C-alpha positions as CSV (number, residue, x, y, z in Angstrom):
1,M,100.5,82.6,92.1
2,R,100.7,85.8,90.1
3,S,98.2,88.1,88.5
4,A,98.7,91.0,86.1
5,Y,99.3,93.2,89.2
6,G,101.8,91.0,90.9
7,R,101.6,88.4,93.6
8,V,98.1,87.4,94.8
9,P,97.8,87.4,98.6
10,T,96.7,84.3,100.4
11,A,93.6,84.5,102.6
12,A,95.8,84.3,105.7
13,S,98.1,87.1,104.6
14,Y,95.2,89.2,103.6
15,D,93.5,88.7,107.0
16,R,96.7,89.6,108.8
17,A,97.2,92.8,106.8
18,V,93.6,93.9,107.2
19,S,93.4,93.3,110.9
20,A,96.8,95.0,111.5
21,H,95.5,98.3,110.3
22,P,92.9,98.9,112.9
23,R,95.3,97.7,115.7
24,T,97.8,100.2,114.5
25,E,95.2,103.0,114.4
26,R,94.0,102.2,117.9
27,S,97.5,102.1,119.2
28,T,98.3,105.5,117.7
29,L,95.0,106.9,119.1
30,A,95.9,105.5,122.6
31,D,99.4,107.0,122.4
32,L,97.9,110.4,121.4
33,L,95.3,110.3,124.2
34,S,98.0,109.4,126.7
35,T,100.3,112.2,125.5
36,R,97.6,114.9,125.5
37,G,95.9,114.1,128.8
38,P,92.2,114.1,129.6
39,D,91.3,117.8,129.1
40,E,92.5,118.6,125.6
41,P,89.9,119.8,123.1
42,T,89.1,117.5,120.1
43,L,87.7,118.1,116.6
44,C,84.3,117.1,118.0
45,E,82.9,120.4,119.2
46,G,82.6,120.5,123.0
47,W,84.4,117.2,123.6
48,T,87.6,116.7,125.4
49,T,90.0,113.8,124.9
50,Y,88.3,112.2,128.0
51,D,85.0,112.3,126.1
52,L,86.5,110.8,123.0
53,A,88.1,108.0,124.9
54,A,84.8,107.3,126.7
55,H,83.0,107.3,123.3
56,V,85.4,104.8,121.8
57,V,85.1,102.5,124.8
58,A,81.3,102.7,124.9
59,R,81.1,102.0,121.2
60,D,83.3,98.9,121.6
61,R,81.9,97.5,124.8
62,R,78.3,98.6,125.1
63,P,76.5,97.3,122.0
64,L,73.3,99.0,122.9
65,S,74.9,102.3,122.4
66,L,75.5,101.6,118.7
67,P,72.1,102.3,117.2
68,G,72.3,106.0,118.3
69,L,75.3,106.4,116.1
70,V,73.1,106.0,113.0
71,L,69.6,106.7,114.2
72,P,69.1,110.2,115.5
73,A,66.1,109.1,117.6
74,L,68.4,106.9,119.7
75,A,71.3,109.4,120.0
76,G,70.3,110.1,123.6
77,M,70.9,106.4,124.5
78,T,74.3,106.6,123.0
79,E,75.2,109.8,124.8
80,R,74.0,108.4,128.2
81,S,76.2,105.3,127.6
82,R,79.2,107.5,126.8
83,R,78.6,109.6,130.0
84,G,78.2,106.4,132.0
85,V,81.5,105.1,130.8
86,R,83.2,108.4,131.5
87,R,81.9,108.5,135.1
88,S,82.9,104.9,135.9
89,H,86.4,104.8,134.5
90,P,89.4,107.0,135.2
91,Y,91.1,108.5,132.1
92,D,94.2,106.2,132.2
93,E,92.0,103.2,132.3
94,L,90.0,104.3,129.3
95,V,93.2,104.9,127.4
96,S,94.2,101.3,128.2
97,L,90.8,100.0,127.0
98,V,91.2,101.9,123.8
99,R,94.6,100.3,123.3
100,A,93.3,96.8,124.1
């Protein structure tokens, strides 16, 4: 099927294309974290690459940490979750979880 803009994607091809982008971004982030090591500063003031990896893993795997990302009153809960993830996982393991 064609539209004025060219071929119209099927739902399946659209789903593959949309889901491929986040996977590519995560893989790129994991590669960068792996290359830089745990102690590099990030654009987040006061955070290292270790902190960033812990943040991504906490956001993905601890749903109770999500409200603090948008509700300032709950930010402490999110921060405690990130610190807990950092304490309980070595850096290389966090990078693997980011990549997963």
